[in-house]
CHARMM internal coordinates of N, CA and C (Angstrom, degrees):
IC EDIT
DIST 1 N 1 CA 1.4677
DIST 1 CA 1 C 1.5243
ANGL 1 N 1 CA 1 C 109.09
DIST 1 C 2 N 1.3181
ANGL 1 CA 1 C 2 N 115.60
DIHE 1 N 1 CA 1 C 2 N 133.08
DIST 2 N 2 CA 1.4594
ANGL 1 C 2 N 2 CA 119.49
DIHE 1 CA 1 C 2 N 2 CA -176.26
DIST 2 CA 2 C 1.5205
ANGL 2 N 2 CA 2 C 110.99
DIHE 1 C 2 N 2 CA 2 C -71.99
DIST 2 C 3 N 1.3265
ANGL 2 CA 2 C 3 N 115.23
DIHE 2 N 2 CA 2 C 3 N 136.96
DIST 3 N 3 CA 1.4685
ANGL 2 C 3 N 3 CA 118.87
DIHE 2 CA 2 C 3 N 3 CA 178.86
DIST 3 CA 3 C 1.5220
ANGL 3 N 3 CA 3 C 109.64
DIHE 2 C 3 N 3 CA 3 C -71.08
DIST 3 C 4 N 1.3180
ANGL 3 CA 3 C 4 N 116.39
DIHE 3 N 3 CA 3 C 4 N 134.32
DIST 4 N 4 CA 1.4499
ANGL 3 C 4 N 4 CA 121.37
DIHE 3 CA 3 C 4 N 4 CA -176.40
DIST 4 CA 4 C 1.5171
ANGL 4 N 4 CA 4 C 110.29
DIHE 3 C 4 N 4 CA 4 C -91.57
DIST 4 C 5 N 1.3356
ANGL 4 CA 4 C 5 N 115.39
DIHE 4 N 4 CA 4 C 5 N 104.77
DIST 5 N 5 CA 1.4636
ANGL 4 C 5 N 5 CA 120.50
DIHE 4 CA 4 C 5 N 5 CA 175.58
DIST 5 CA 5 C 1.5257
ANGL 5 N 5 CA 5 C 107.06
DIHE 4 C 5 N 5 CA 5 C -97.46
DIST 5 C 6 N 1.3201
ANGL 5 CA 5 C 6 N 117.15
DIHE 5 N 5 CA 5 C 6 N -133.44
DIST 6 N 6 CA 1.4552
ANGL 5 C 6 N 6 CA 119.24
DIHE 5 CA 5 C 6 N 6 CA 172.59
DIST 6 CA 6 C 1.5206
ANGL 6 N 6 CA 6 C 107.02
DIHE 5 C 6 N 6 CA 6 C -86.14
DIST 6 C 7 N 1.3261
ANGL 6 CA 6 C 7 N 118.13
DIHE 6 N 6 CA 6 C 7 N 119.90
DIST 7 N 7 CA 1.4621
ANGL 6 C 7 N 7 CA 121.11
DIHE 6 CA 6 C 7 N 7 CA -176.84
DIST 7 CA 7 C 1.5235
ANGL 7 N 7 CA 7 C 111.30
DIHE 6 C 7 N 7 CA 7 C -66.60
DIST 7 C 8 N 1.3133
ANGL 7 CA 7 C 8 N 116.60
DIHE 7 N 7 CA 7 C 8 N 138.36
DIST 8 N 8 CA 1.4535
ANGL 7 C 8 N 8 CA 120.42
DIHE 7 CA 7 C 8 N 8 CA 178.36
DIST 8 CA 8 C 1.5304
ANGL 8 N 8 CA 8 C 109.41
DIHE 7 C 8 N 8 CA 8 C -77.58
DIST 8 C 9 N 1.3150
ANGL 8 CA 8 C 9 N 115.58
DIHE 8 N 8 CA 8 C 9 N 159.05
DIST 9 N 9 CA 1.4649
ANGL 8 C 9 N 9 CA 120.09
DIHE 8 CA 8 C 9 N 9 CA -178.00
DIST 9 CA 9 C 1.5236
ANGL 9 N 9 CA 9 C 110.61
DIHE 8 C 9 N 9 CA 9 C -61.53
DIST 9 C 10 N 1.3271
ANGL 9 CA 9 C 10 N 116.52
DIHE 9 N 9 CA 9 C 10 N -38.73
DIST 10 N 10 CA 1.4656
ANGL 9 C 10 N 10 CA 120.33
DIHE 9 CA 9 C 10 N 10 CA -179.53
DIST 10 CA 10 C 1.5158
ANGL 10 N 10 CA 10 C 111.46
DIHE 9 C 10 N 10 CA 10 C -61.83
DIST 10 C 11 N 1.3292
ANGL 10 CA 10 C 11 N 116.55
DIHE 10 N 10 CA 10 C 11 N -42.39
DIST 11 N 11 CA 1.4624
ANGL 10 C 11 N 11 CA 120.31
DIHE 10 CA 10 C 11 N 11 CA -178.20
DIST 11 CA 11 C 1.5194
ANGL 11 N 11 CA 11 C 110.91
DIHE 10 C 11 N 11 CA 11 C -66.17
DIST 11 C 12 N 1.3262
ANGL 11 CA 11 C 12 N 116.37
DIHE 11 N 11 CA 11 C 12 N -42.27
DIST 12 N 12 CA 1.4598
ANGL 11 C 12 N 12 CA 120.67
DIHE 11 CA 11 C 12 N 12 CA -178.07
DIST 12 CA 12 C 1.5222
ANGL 12 N 12 CA 12 C 110.62
DIHE 11 C 12 N 12 CA 12 C -68.25
DIST 12 C 13 N 1.3259
ANGL 12 CA 12 C 13 N 117.12
DIHE 12 N 12 CA 12 C 13 N -44.82
DIST 13 N 13 CA 1.4594
ANGL 12 C 13 N 13 CA 120.46
DIHE 12 CA 12 C 13 N 13 CA -178.68
DIST 13 CA 13 C 1.5208
ANGL 13 N 13 CA 13 C 111.00
DIHE 12 C 13 N 13 CA 13 C -65.78
DIST 13 C 14 N 1.3367
ANGL 13 CA 13 C 14 N 116.52
DIHE 13 N 13 CA 13 C 14 N -37.26
DIST 14 N 14 CA 1.4592
ANGL 13 C 14 N 14 CA 120.92
DIHE 13 CA 13 C 14 N 14 CA 178.36
DIST 14 CA 14 C 1.5188
ANGL 14 N 14 CA 14 C 110.32
DIHE 13 C 14 N 14 CA 14 C -64.73
DIST 14 C 15 N 1.3225
ANGL 14 CA 14 C 15 N 115.88
DIHE 14 N 14 CA 14 C 15 N -41.58
DIST 15 N 15 CA 1.4567
ANGL 14 C 15 N 15 CA 121.09
DIHE 14 CA 14 C 15 N 15 CA 179.22
DIST 15 CA 15 C 1.5247
ANGL 15 N 15 CA 15 C 109.97
DIHE 14 C 15 N 15 CA 15 C -63.40
DIST 15 C 16 N 1.3087
ANGL 15 CA 15 C 16 N 116.76
DIHE 15 N 15 CA 15 C 16 N -41.84
DIST 16 N 16 CA 1.4607
ANGL 15 C 16 N 16 CA 120.99
DIHE 15 CA 15 C 16 N 16 CA -179.89
DIST 16 CA 16 C 1.5234
ANGL 16 N 16 CA 16 C 110.56
DIHE 15 C 16 N 16 CA 16 C -66.60
DIST 16 C 17 N 1.3300
ANGL 16 CA 16 C 17 N 116.72
DIHE 16 N 16 CA 16 C 17 N -38.12
DIST 17 N 17 CA 1.4609
ANGL 16 C 17 N 17 CA 120.24
DIHE 16 CA 16 C 17 N 17 CA 179.95
DIST 17 CA 17 C 1.5166
ANGL 17 N 17 CA 17 C 110.91
DIHE 16 C 17 N 17 CA 17 C -64.70
DIST 17 C 18 N 1.3091
ANGL 17 CA 17 C 18 N 116.66
DIHE 17 N 17 CA 17 C 18 N -42.93
DIST 18 N 18 CA 1.4633
ANGL 17 C 18 N 18 CA 121.26
DIHE 17 CA 17 C 18 N 18 CA -179.82
DIST 18 CA 18 C 1.5240
ANGL 18 N 18 CA 18 C 110.10
DIHE 17 C 18 N 18 CA 18 C -64.17
DIST 18 C 19 N 1.3322
ANGL 18 CA 18 C 19 N 116.84
DIHE 18 N 18 CA 18 C 19 N -41.53
DIST 19 N 19 CA 1.4544
ANGL 18 C 19 N 19 CA 121.15
DIHE 18 CA 18 C 19 N 19 CA -178.15
DIST 19 CA 19 C 1.5267
ANGL 19 N 19 CA 19 C 111.79
DIHE 18 C 19 N 19 CA 19 C -71.46
DIST 19 C 20 N 1.3368
ANGL 19 CA 19 C 20 N 117.19
DIHE 19 N 19 CA 19 C 20 N -23.47
DIST 20 N 20 CA 1.4553
ANGL 19 C 20 N 20 CA 120.31
DIHE 19 CA 19 C 20 N 20 CA -177.99
DIST 20 CA 20 C 1.5261
ANGL 20 N 20 CA 20 C 111.36
DIHE 19 C 20 N 20 CA 20 C -77.91
DIST 20 C 21 N 1.3429
ANGL 20 CA 20 C 21 N 116.33
DIHE 20 N 20 CA 20 C 21 N -20.90
DIST 21 N 21 CA 1.4586
ANGL 20 C 21 N 21 CA 119.68
DIHE 20 CA 20 C 21 N 21 CA 179.73
DIST 21 CA 21 C 1.5181
ANGL 21 N 21 CA 21 C 110.90
DIHE 20 C 21 N 21 CA 21 C -87.47
DIST 21 C 22 N 1.3103
ANGL 21 CA 21 C 22 N 116.17
DIHE 21 N 21 CA 21 C 22 N 135.38
DIST 22 N 22 CA 1.4577
ANGL 21 C 22 N 22 CA 119.31
DIHE 21 CA 21 C 22 N 22 CA 174.06
DIST 22 CA 22 C 1.5273
ANGL 22 N 22 CA 22 C 107.92
DIHE 21 C 22 N 22 CA 22 C -98.98
DIST 22 C 23 N 1.3233
ANGL 22 CA 22 C 23 N 118.75
DIHE 22 N 22 CA 22 C 23 N 150.82
DIST 23 N 23 CA 1.4628
ANGL 22 C 23 N 23 CA 122.61
DIHE 22 CA 22 C 23 N 23 CA -178.42
DIST 23 CA 23 C 1.5278
ANGL 23 N 23 CA 23 C 113.05
DIHE 22 C 23 N 23 CA 23 C -55.83
DIST 23 C 24 N 1.3104
ANGL 23 CA 23 C 24 N 117.53
DIHE 23 N 23 CA 23 C 24 N -29.16
DIST 24 N 24 CA 1.4544
ANGL 23 C 24 N 24 CA 121.01
DIHE 23 CA 23 C 24 N 24 CA -178.00
DIST 24 CA 24 C 1.5287
ANGL 24 N 24 CA 24 C 111.19
DIHE 23 C 24 N 24 CA 24 C -70.69
DIST 24 C 25 N 1.3318
ANGL 24 CA 24 C 25 N 116.95
DIHE 24 N 24 CA 24 C 25 N -28.09
DIST 25 N 25 CA 1.4575
ANGL 24 C 25 N 25 CA 120.38
DIHE 24 CA 24 C 25 N 25 CA -177.14
DIST 25 CA 25 C 1.5161
ANGL 25 N 25 CA 25 C 111.81
DIHE 24 C 25 N 25 CA 25 C -80.57
DIST 25 C 26 N 1.3082
ANGL 25 CA 25 C 26 N 117.45
DIHE 25 N 25 CA 25 C 26 N -23.54
DIST 26 N 26 CA 1.4575
ANGL 25 C 26 N 26 CA 121.08
DIHE 25 CA 25 C 26 N 26 CA -175.09
DIST 26 CA 26 C 1.5359
ANGL 26 N 26 CA 26 C 111.05
DIHE 25 C 26 N 26 CA 26 C -78.86
END
COOR INIT
IC SEED 1 N 1 CA 1 C
IC BUILD
């Protein structure tokens, strides 16, 4: 498991993008 330091902007934005999509839309 990756150690959680200060999250980079790319990681946070990617996480938000994935969470914003619902399985029905994909």
